[in-house]
C-alpha positions as CSV (number, residue, x, y, z in Angstrom):
1,M,98.7,100.5,84.4
2,T,99.6,103.1,87.0
3,A,102.8,102.4,89.0
4,L,103.0,103.5,92.6
5,N,106.5,103.9,94.2
6,L,106.2,103.5,97.9
7,F,108.6,104.3,100.8
8,I,107.6,102.1,103.7
9,R,109.2,103.3,107.0
10,Q,109.6,100.6,109.6
11,P,111.3,100.8,113.0
12,Y,114.7,99.1,113.2
13,T,115.8,99.6,116.7
14,K,114.4,97.8,119.8
15,V,112.2,95.7,117.5
16,E,111.0,92.3,118.8
17,E,109.3,89.4,117.0
18,A,105.8,90.8,117.5
19,E,106.8,94.1,115.9
20,L,108.6,92.3,113.0
21,A,105.4,90.3,112.4
22,I,103.3,93.5,112.3
23,V,105.7,95.1,109.8
24,Q,105.8,92.0,107.6
25,S,102.1,91.8,107.7
26,V,101.8,95.4,106.5
27,L,104.3,94.8,103.7
28,D,102.4,91.6,102.7
29,T,99.1,93.6,102.7
30,V,100.6,96.3,100.5
31,M,102.0,93.7,98.0
32,A,98.7,91.9,97.9
33,Q,97.4,95.0,96.1
34,N,100.0,94.7,93.4
35,Q,98.5,94.6,90.0
36,N,95.1,95.3,91.5
37,P,94.6,97.9,89.8
38,Y,98.1,99.4,89.9
39,R,101.7,98.1,90.0
40,I,103.4,98.6,93.3
41,N,107.1,99.2,93.7
42,V,108.3,99.2,97.4
43,L,111.5,101.2,97.2
44,T,112.5,100.1,100.7
45,G,112.1,96.4,100.2
46,H,109.6,93.7,101.0
47,Q,110.9,92.4,104.3
48,A,110.7,93.4,107.9
49,Y,114.1,94.1,109.4
50,D,115.6,94.6,112.9
51,Q,118.6,96.7,114.0
52,D,121.1,94.1,112.6
53,S,119.4,92.8,109.5
54,Y,118.6,96.2,108.0
55,K,122.3,96.9,107.8
56,V,123.1,93.6,106.1
57,A,120.1,94.1,103.7
58,Y,121.4,97.6,102.8
59,E,124.8,96.2,102.0
60,Q,123.4,93.5,99.8
61,Q,121.0,95.8,98.0
62,S,123.4,98.7,97.5
63,G,126.7,96.8,97.1
64,K,128.2,99.3,99.6
65,P,129.4,98.9,103.1
66,F,126.9,100.3,105.6
67,N,127.6,103.7,107.2
68,P,125.1,106.3,108.4
69,T,125.9,108.9,105.8
70,E,125.4,106.5,102.8
71,F,122.3,105.0,104.3
72,R,120.8,108.5,104.9
73,L,121.6,109.5,101.3
74,T,120.1,106.3,100.0
75,R,116.9,106.9,102.0
76,Q,116.7,110.5,100.8
77,A,116.9,109.3,97.2
78,Q,114.2,106.8,97.9
79,I,112.0,109.5,99.3
80,D,112.8,111.8,96.3
81,N,111.5,109.0,94.1
82,C,108.4,107.9,96.0
83,D,104.8,108.7,95.4
84,A,103.8,108.1,99.0
85,M,105.1,107.0,102.4
86,I,103.6,104.4,104.7
87,I,105.0,104.7,108.3
88,V,104.5,101.7,110.5
89,N,104.5,102.8,114.1
90,T,105.5,100.0,116.5
91,G,108.2,102.3,117.9
92,I,109.2,105.6,116.3
93,S,112.9,106.3,116.0
94,E,114.9,109.4,115.2
95,G,115.2,108.1,111.7
96,T,111.4,108.3,111.3
97,S,111.4,112.0,112.3
98,F,114.3,112.7,109.9
99,E,112.7,110.9,106.9
100,V,109.3,112.5,107.5
101,G,110.9,115.9,108.0
102,Y,112.9,115.4,104.8
103,N,109.7,114.5,102.9
104,I,107.9,117.6,104.1
105,F,110.6,120.2,104.2
106,S,112.6,119.2,101.1
107,G,109.4,120.1,99.2
108,K,108.6,116.5,98.1
109,M,105.4,116.4,100.2
110,A,104.6,112.8,99.3
111,P,101.3,111.8,101.0
112,M,101.8,109.8,104.2
113,L,99.9,107.1,105.9
114,F,100.8,106.5,109.6
115,L,99.7,103.1,110.9
116,V,99.8,103.5,114.6
117,K,99.6,100.4,116.9
118,Q,97.1,101.0,119.7
119,N,98.8,101.4,123.1
120,N,101.9,102.7,121.3
121,P,100.9,106.3,120.4
122,I,103.3,108.6,118.5
123,Q,105.4,110.2,121.2
124,T,107.3,112.6,119.0
125,A,105.5,116.0,118.8
126,F,107.0,116.6,115.4
127,L,105.1,113.6,114.0
128,Q,101.8,114.4,115.5
129,E,99.0,116.3,113.6
130,L,101.0,116.6,110.4
131,D,97.7,116.6,108.5
132,E,97.6,120.3,109.2
133,I,100.6,120.9,107.0
134,S,100.7,117.9,104.6
135,D,98.7,115.1,103.2
136,A,99.0,112.8,106.2
137,T,96.5,110.2,107.4
138,Y,96.7,108.5,110.8
139,V,95.1,105.1,111.4
140,S,95.2,103.5,114.8
141,F,94.9,99.7,114.9
142,D,94.6,97.0,117.6
143,H,95.2,94.1,115.3
144,V,97.1,94.0,112.0
145,D,94.0,92.7,110.2
146,K,92.5,96.1,110.6
147,V,95.0,97.9,108.3
148,E,94.0,96.3,105.0
149,A,91.0,98.6,104.3
150,P,93.0,101.8,105.2
151,I,95.9,100.7,103.0
152,R,93.6,100.0,100.1
153,L,92.0,103.4,100.5
154,F,95.3,105.1,100.8
155,L,96.7,103.4,97.7
156,S,93.6,104.4,95.8
157,H,94.0,108.0,96.9
158,I,97.6,108.0,95.7
159,A,96.7,106.4,92.4
160,G,94.0,109.1,92.0
161,L,96.5,111.9,92.7
162,K,99.0,110.4,90.3
163,S,96.3,110.2,87.6
164,D,95.2,113.8,88.2
165,S,98.8,115.0,87.9
166,A,99.3,113.0,84.7
167,I,96.1,114.6,83.3
168,S,97.4,118.1,84.4
169,A,100.7,117.5,82.7
170,V,99.0,116.6,79.4
171,G,96.5,119.5,79.6
């Protein structure tokens, strides 16, 4: 069974209950695909976090006190080990730009799925139209129920890429 390592980027700052619910729904939708037909490993965790809870979760998961440098290094290592990124846009932060930029310009080039909540377009020019330089897909949604099909399609795409690279490595 193919294993997919996913980096799911969620906003942490200025997040309210509605945004947390959207992010949690996306995480639940991704995990509903686990074992069907691939095993999913979410490197960034299975829970939606806000600006306070992500620091606590980091400390619990890493066993280290939170500080920006260690957090950044942990995130870079997660990106280095991911097969794909899913970016949930309910409010893009500087961290999103940093992590997407790291993915692209470090040479990792993991495919990315941007889930963009309608009426909350991506404001950062750096994050717009990345499909011209990378494997980036943008999906606008008005209700979180609309992301299930695009997530399934994206995961299938990633599994196909992973299978193709395994075949290339053998041949």
